[in-house]
N, C-alpha and C positions, 0 to 999 in steps of 0.2 A: 415490607415488600413481600409479596406472595411468591409462591413457586412459579406460577404462570408468568408473572412479570419478570422473574429471573430468566425464564426460558426465552422470553422475547428479546432479551439483551443478547449481544453477540457472545458466542462461546469463548472466543479469545479474550474479550473484555472481562468476563467472569474469571477466567484463568489468571489474568494479570493483576487483578485487583484483590488484595488480601481480604478486604471486608466482604466483597461479594463471594469470594471463595469460601470463607467461613460460613456464610449464610447458606451457600450451596451444600456444604457438608452437613449442616443441621437438617436441611430438608431431605438430603439423601439418607441420613440416619433415620429420620422419621418414616421414610418410605420402605427402607430395606432392613432396618434394625441393626445395621452395622455401618461403620465408616471404613473406607478403603485404607489399607495399611500404608500405602504410598499414593496419596490422592493425586499428586502430580504425574506419577508414572502411568496410572490407569485412567487418567482424566477423560481421554477420548471415548473409550468404551463405556465408562461409567456415566458420562454425560448423555450418551444415547439411551442408556437404561433409564436415567432420570427423566429425560424428555418424554420417552414413551410412557412411563408411569404417570406423570402428571398431566399429559395431554389427554389421557383417558379418564381422568377424574374431574369432578366438578370443582369449582373454586374452593381451594383449601387455604386456610390461614393458620399460621403457627404463632401463638403467643410465645415470645422468646423466653419461655420458662421451661424448665425440664420437668419431667414427671416427678411428683413429690417423692415417691419412694426410691427414685434413683438418687436423690439428694440426701436422703437420711443415711447417716453414717454412724458407726459405733464409736464411742468415745475412746475406748482403750481395748485393743485386741489382746486377749490373754490366753487364747487357745482353749477357751471353755466351750462346752457343748451347751447350746441353748435349745430348749424344747418346749413344746406346747401341745395340748390335746385338742382335737377337733373331731367331732362325730365318732368318738371312741378310738380314734387312731392317734398315735403319738408321732409328731414330726420333730426331727432333730437335725441340727447343723452346727458345725464349728463356727465360732464368731469371726473367723478370718475368711470364710467363704459364703457369707450370707447373700441371699438373693432378694430382690424386691418382693417377690411373692411370699417368701418366708417371713420377712420383716412385717409385712402386712398382717399375716396370720398371727405372728408372735405378739403383735401389739393389739390385736382385736379379740383373741380368745384367752379366757381366764377370768378369774375373779377381779373385782375392782382393785383390790390391794395388789394382786400380782401385776396387773397392767400398769399401775402407777409405779411400781418398782422397776418394771421392764422399761418404761419410758425414760427412766433415769440413766439407762445404759447408752442412749442414743443422742446424737446431735440432730436437731430438727432445723431445717432452713427457715428463714423468715421470708415469707412469700407475699409479694405485693400482687394484688389482683388487678390484672390488666385485661380489659375486654376490647377486642378489635372487631368492629363490624364492617364487613366489606360486602359489596354487591358483586355478583358474578359479572365478569367483563367478557366482552366478545373477543375471540381470538382473531387476530389479524396482524398484518404488518404495520409498523409505524411508518408514517410518511416522513420523508426527509424534509427538514425545515431549514 
């Protein structure tokens, strides 16, 4: 189900159905890069933001996969400083506060031996490739049947 199809459903129906609510939260996070701390409390205002965001966009689909680097986790947090060099600059972070951008750079910059050793520190998700092809739908109200 796309965000536009979710918008066409009744706001109350989305709020009462846990599956629709979780889908709404996924789309909301995709749009605003955060999830509300209390989705039930702020649902009314957040729904309006959600509707205005997706009504201005063309048809969007979301493969129900997270970004790859959001899923990569470190196997064991030891409080160590991880570092890599890129363009003559050294980047460092503790292993307990890693960001997806840092992990990306850490796993791409270095010699082949360093990169293979670095990959041993992380858990990589198994990703199934799912492609969803949709055609843009016209916005309109559903007729009662």
